[in-house]
C-alpha positions in Angstrom: 0.0 0.0 0.0 2.9 2.4 0.6 3.6 2.5 -3.2 0.1 3.8 -3.8 1.1 7.3 -2.6 3.3 9.9 -4.3 6.9 8.8 -4.1 8.3 12.3 -4.2 6.2 13.4 -1.1 7.7 12.5 2.3 5.4 10.6 4.7 3.8 12.6 7.4 5.3 12.1 10.8 3.2 13.5 13.7 6.3 13.5 15.9 8.0 16.1 13.7 6.8 19.6 14.8 7.3 21.2 11.4 4.4 21.0 9.0 4.8 19.6 5.5 6.0 22.0 2.8 2.7 22.0 0.9 -0.9 21.6 2.0 -2.7 18.3 1.4 -5.2 18.3 -1.5 -8.7 19.5 -0.7 -11.4 16.9 -0.2 -14.9 17.1 -1.4 -17.4 15.0 0.6 -21.1 14.8 0.4 -22.1 17.1 3.2 -19.9 19.9 1.8 -21.1 19.8 -1.7 -24.2 21.6 -2.9 -27.3 19.9 -4.1 -29.3 20.9 -7.2 -33.1 21.4 -6.9 -33.5 18.3 -9.1 -31.6 16.2 -6.6 -33.6 17.6 -3.7 -36.9 16.9 -5.6 -35.8 13.3 -6.3 -34.9 12.8 -2.7 -38.3 14.1 -1.6 -40.1 11.8 -4.1 -38.2 8.8 -2.8 -39.0 9.8 0.8 -42.7 10.2 -0.1 -42.9 6.8 -1.9 -41.1 5.2 1.0 -43.6 6.7 3.5 -46.6 5.5 1.4 -45.2 2.0 1.3 -44.4 1.9 5.0 -47.6 3.5 6.3 -50.1 3.5 3.4 -50.1 -0.2 2.4 -50.6 -1.5 6.0 -53.5 0.8 6.5 -55.1 -0.4 3.3 -54.6 -4.0 4.3 
């Protein structure tokens, strides 16, 4: 696994008080990214269908 990382970049050692010369790359994770209105609408639709299946079908039966 060690060869998966950049060979020219030294490994980070928490015991060394000096920070690395360059900053690590920025990450983009789901909570930090924006959602489009289409994605929000699709999520609301999935939620509505799920609620109908969970509560609506047992009430009908």
